[in-house]
Backbone bond lengths (Angstrom), bond angles and torsions (degrees), N, CA, C in turn:
res aa  C-N    CA-C-N  psi(-1)  N-CA   C-N-CA  omega(-1)  CA-C   N-CA-C  phi
1 X - - - 1.450 - - 1.520 107.59 -
2 X 1.313 117.62 134.80 1.453 121.03 178.90 1.517 109.75 -129.35
3 X 1.332 114.94 133.05 1.458 122.45 173.71 1.514 106.97 -134.24
4 X 1.312 115.73 121.40 1.468 121.67 -178.62 1.524 109.09 49.96
5 X 1.327 118.01 -116.17 1.459 122.17 -176.95 1.526 113.44 -102.35
6 X 1.317 117.78 17.44 1.461 121.79 -179.58 1.528 110.06 -117.58
7 X 1.317 116.21 132.45 1.453 122.09 175.50 1.522 108.64 -120.34
8 X 1.336 116.72 133.15 1.455 121.52 174.20 1.522 108.06 -121.47
9 X 1.326 116.24 133.14 1.451 121.98 179.32 1.524 108.57 -129.85
10 X 1.342 116.66 137.98 1.455 122.03 175.81 1.527 107.36 -97.32
11 X 1.351 116.33 128.47 1.457 122.10 -179.99 1.522 110.64 -113.63
12 X 1.334 116.14 136.72 1.457 123.38 172.08 1.524 106.20 -126.45
13 X 1.322 116.92 128.29 1.476 122.00 -178.00 1.528 111.13 54.34
14 X 1.339 116.98 37.14 1.450 121.72 176.35 1.515 115.78 78.54
15 X 1.338 116.98 3.54 1.462 119.47 -178.91 1.522 110.39 -122.47
16 X 1.346 117.44 144.15 1.466 119.53 177.71 1.523 110.25 -66.67
17 X 1.334 116.31 142.34 1.463 119.28 177.86 1.526 109.78 -101.06
18 X 1.306 115.13 160.72 1.460 122.08 -175.70 1.524 111.05 -67.84
19 X 1.318 115.29 138.03 1.463 121.92 174.63 1.521 108.34 -103.34
20 X 1.322 115.10 144.28 1.460 121.55 177.73 1.520 108.08 -121.37
21 X 1.322 116.28 135.50 1.458 120.87 179.23 1.517 109.62 -109.40
22 X 1.339 114.52 138.71 1.461 120.26 179.43 1.519 108.70 -152.04
23 X 1.324 116.56 119.91 1.467 123.26 176.99 1.534 112.63 49.35
24 X 1.313 116.41 45.21 1.454 121.22 175.17 1.517 115.27 85.69
25 X 1.333 119.00 -5.32 1.453 122.75 178.14 1.527 109.69 -106.25
26 X 1.328 115.76 157.04 1.455 121.62 177.06 1.524 108.35 -116.17
27 X 1.322 116.39 135.57 1.460 122.82 -178.27 1.523 109.97 -127.81
28 X 1.326 116.10 154.47 1.459 122.15 169.63 1.520 107.78 -128.29
29 X 1.331 115.89 154.71 1.451 119.77 178.14 1.519 108.51 -121.54
30 X 1.331 115.81 127.26 1.452 120.33 179.03 1.516 110.88 -127.55
31 X 1.306 115.65 153.17 1.462 120.50 178.14 1.521 110.30 -75.44
32 X 1.313 115.54 140.15 1.455 122.06 178.38 1.531 109.26 -53.76
33 X 1.330 116.95 125.58 1.455 122.15 179.79 1.512 114.88 92.99
34 X 1.339 118.52 -10.67 1.467 120.98 179.52 1.521 110.32 -74.06
35 X 1.316 116.28 132.68 1.460 121.03 175.20 1.524 108.82 -81.89
36 X 1.329 115.14 149.16 1.457 119.54 179.94 1.517 110.56 -142.20
37 X 1.327 114.87 164.72 1.461 123.03 177.89 1.520 108.57 -130.91
38 X 1.321 116.36 153.25 1.468 122.35 177.12 1.519 108.56 -110.58
39 X 1.322 116.30 129.06 1.454 121.48 178.22 1.524 108.24 -114.03
40 X 1.328 115.74 124.18 1.461 121.87 178.10 1.518 108.58 -113.08
41 X 1.338 116.55 132.80 1.463 121.95 -179.73 1.519 109.76 -126.33
42 X 1.344 115.32 125.15 1.462 122.40 174.61 1.523 107.26 -89.58
43 X 1.317 117.00 111.15 1.459 121.74 -178.30 1.529 113.17 -94.64
44 X 1.325 117.28 5.55 1.467 119.75 179.69 1.525 109.15 -79.12
45 X 1.339 117.09 136.49 1.465 119.64 -176.47 1.529 115.43 -74.21
46 X 1.350 118.53 -17.45 1.466 117.60 -175.15 1.533 115.37 -140.60
47 X 1.322 119.65 -1.03 1.469 120.70 -177.17 1.519 112.21 -116.15
48 X 1.341 114.72 139.50 1.459 120.15 172.94 1.516 108.95 -80.21
49 X 1.328 115.95 157.90 1.467 122.32 176.47 1.511 109.31 -131.33
50 X 1.323 115.37 151.87 1.453 120.95 172.02 1.525 107.38 -109.81
51 X 1.321 115.90 125.22 1.455 122.15 179.18 1.521 107.62 -100.43
52 X 1.314 115.90 115.07 1.465 122.44 177.07 1.527 106.69 -115.80
53 X 1.329 116.26 90.02 1.462 121.44 -172.64 1.523 111.73 -95.83
54 X 1.330 114.51 150.96 1.460 120.32 175.98 1.524 108.90 -140.14
55 X 1.311 115.00 154.41 1.459 122.29 175.85 1.516 106.47 -131.47
56 X 1.313 116.54 130.94 1.466 122.28 -178.53 1.527 111.58 53.17
57 X 1.334 116.07 33.05 1.462 120.59 176.31 1.510 115.31 83.80
58 X 1.351 118.27 2.43 1.459 121.33 179.47 1.523 110.78 -112.82
59 X 1.326 116.35 138.47 1.458 121.99 176.77 1.524 109.23 -62.57
60 X 1.344 116.87 134.73 1.459 119.02 178.43 1.528 111.55 -75.01
61 X 1.328 117.50 -13.12 1.460 120.62 177.55 1.523 112.69 -87.66
62 X 1.320 116.97 -39.34 1.464 119.70 -172.81 1.524 113.70 -113.71
63 X 1.328 117.82 -19.56 1.458 120.87 -175.50 1.516 113.00 76.18
64 X 1.312 116.33 4.08 1.467 121.93 179.38 1.534 109.08 -94.86
65 X 1.339 117.08 164.19 1.465 118.62 177.74 1.530 111.34 -51.70
66 X 1.328 115.38 134.91 1.459 121.35 -176.67 1.524 111.25 -66.45
67 X 1.335 115.03 146.35 1.464 122.01 177.86 1.520 108.44 -126.39
68 X 1.321 116.29 156.73 1.456 120.94 178.74 1.520 111.39 -63.20
69 X 1.319 117.49 -46.20 1.468 122.00 179.73 1.520 107.32 -108.26
70 X 1.318 115.74 95.66 1.458 120.68 -175.07 1.523 110.71 -135.29
71 X 1.335 115.35 172.61 1.457 120.88 174.88 1.519 109.09 -59.70
72 X 1.316 115.74 156.33 1.446 118.42 179.38 1.509 112.66 -163.20
73 X 1.304 114.92 -176.23 1.454 123.19 176.44 1.515 107.99 -94.25
74 X 1.335 117.61 133.61 1.464 121.80 178.55 1.522 108.31 -91.98
75 X 1.324 114.91 126.05 1.461 120.70 176.75 1.520 108.99 -110.77
76 X 1.303 115.89 121.96 1.459 121.50 175.60 1.529 108.64 -69.50
77 X 1.353 117.77 162.02 1.466 119.86 178.07 1.526 111.28 -55.52
78 X 1.323 115.89 138.99 1.461 123.01 176.37 1.534 112.82 56.49
79 X 1.329 116.21 38.94 1.468 120.14 179.27 1.524 109.66 -131.22
80 X 1.325 115.66 172.62 1.456 119.82 179.88 1.526 110.17 -144.51
81 X 1.322 114.80 165.23 1.458 121.21 173.65 1.510 108.13 -143.91
82 X 1.317 115.81 143.09 1.465 120.87 176.30 1.521 107.26 -110.85
83 X 1.340 115.25 125.42 1.462 122.14 -177.59 1.518 108.03 -106.12
84 X 1.332 115.88 122.06 1.465 121.20 -172.93 1.520 113.98 -93.14
85 X 1.347 116.90 -16.25 1.460 116.31 -178.57 1.508 113.66 179.93
86 X 1.329 114.25 -175.06 1.462 122.88 178.43 1.516 108.92 -67.07
87 X 1.306 118.16 129.12 1.459 122.27 179.46 1.525 108.73 -70.55
88 X 1.341 116.87 120.71 1.465 121.32 178.64 1.523 111.60 -107.95
89 X 1.335 117.39 -19.53 1.466 123.72 174.37 1.519 106.71 -162.41
90 X 1.332 116.87 -177.59 1.470 119.55 178.93 1.526 111.52 -63.65
91 X 1.340 116.89 -29.14 1.455 121.00 -175.13 1.532 114.61 -105.60
92 X 1.320 118.36 -15.59 1.465 119.62 -170.34 1.529 112.38 -127.97
93 X 1.325 114.31 158.66 1.458 120.25 174.80 1.525 109.18 -146.30
94 X 1.329 115.10 157.53 1.460 122.47 174.94 1.526 106.83 -98.36
95 X 1.315 117.32 121.72 1.463 123.37 -174.99 1.519 111.87 -53.31
96 X 1.347 116.72 136.48 1.452 121.24 171.47 1.526 107.94 -66.28
97 X 1.335 115.67 142.44 1.465 119.68 179.76 1.519 109.77 -148.74
98 X 1.342 116.13 133.28 1.453 119.72 173.64 1.521 108.05 -69.29
99 X 1.330 116.54 137.63 1.452 119.15 179.64 1.507 112.03 -163.94
100 X 1.302 114.48 175.28 1.459 120.50 179.15 1.519 109.88 -75.28
101 X 1.307 116.07 161.40 1.461 121.14 -177.63 1.527 112.11 -56.63
102 X 1.343 120.61 -45.13 1.470 118.86 179.41 1.525 113.77 -60.41
103 X 1.343 117.80 -26.39 1.466 121.11 -179.23 1.529 112.96 -97.36
104 X 1.306 117.61 -0.49 1.463 121.76 -176.92 1.525 111.08 -63.90
105 X 1.331 115.55 147.17 1.462 120.99 178.14 1.525 110.36 -56.89
106 X 1.330 116.81 -40.29 1.470 120.55 -179.97 1.531 110.28 -60.38
107 X 1.320 117.32 -41.42 1.460 121.06 178.77 1.526 110.00 -66.13
108 X 1.330 117.26 -43.26 1.466 121.51 179.31 1.519 111.81 -62.28
109 X 1.330 116.30 -28.42 1.462 120.48 -179.70 1.525 112.12 -89.94
110 X 1.334 117.07 7.81 1.463 120.16 176.68 1.505 114.48 88.13
111 X 1.326 117.89 15.68 1.467 122.03 178.25 1.522 108.44 -118.90
112 X 1.335 118.11 74.58 1.463 121.22 -172.78 1.519 115.49 -69.27
113 X 1.330 118.26 -7.03 1.464 119.55 -179.64 1.525 110.29 -80.53
114 X 1.315 115.92 72.31 1.462 123.58 178.57 1.517 107.54 -74.13
115 X 1.329 116.60 87.69 1.460 120.65 -169.05 1.508 114.18 -84.71
116 X 1.322 119.15 -13.71 1.458 118.72 -173.80 1.515 112.98 -103.79
117 X 1.331 118.52 7.60 1.457 117.38 -177.24 1.517 111.88 -136.59
118 X 1.306 114.36 156.20 1.456 121.16 171.68 1.512 106.77 -136.68
119 X 1.302 117.52 151.16 1.448 117.30 -173.98 1.514 112.11 -116.74
120 X 1.293 114.06 154.51 1.456 122.10 174.19 1.508 107.84 -123.02
121 X 1.315 117.81 -173.26 1.454 120.56 -174.86 1.528 113.63 -63.39
122 X 1.335 119.29 -37.48 1.454 119.02 -177.84 1.527 111.93 -136.97
123 X 1.301 116.77 12.92 1.471 118.75 179.86 1.514 108.55 -151.11
124 X 1.320 114.96 168.38 1.454 118.79 174.62 1.500 108.90 -136.45
125 X 1.296 115.37 152.89 1.458 121.48 178.49 1.523 107.06 -113.95
126 X 1.317 116.81 127.52 1.452 121.27 179.58 1.513 110.99 -118.45
127 X 1.321 115.50 137.17 1.455 121.60 174.99 1.510 107.64 -79.79
128 X 1.324 117.40 134.28 1.470 120.80 177.33 1.506 109.58 -122.46
């Protein structure tokens, strides 16, 4: 997914997965139980960016409901970062994983309104 000077790519097993576009939104499909990573790239030649990402409405840094002005990752010009999971401490994270709504991190944290995903028998589709 690309917006202005920011590119986000979802990786499974070290490879980017296919993105699907529909009515102005971008979706990815992952197999239930597959771990994934998010790669953010700042393509601007001279400006830093702050990446404040959320999944299922929860901040990946705090696990709390996402906010417009929140903590984030700072990307220097022409640089990237790959995020492997939910931040659980300064040194550790819980791996991102495609799963059904009942097993979603948001549901486990008491926020069952998983608004960005729908599930199928062996895969899930997530809006990005």
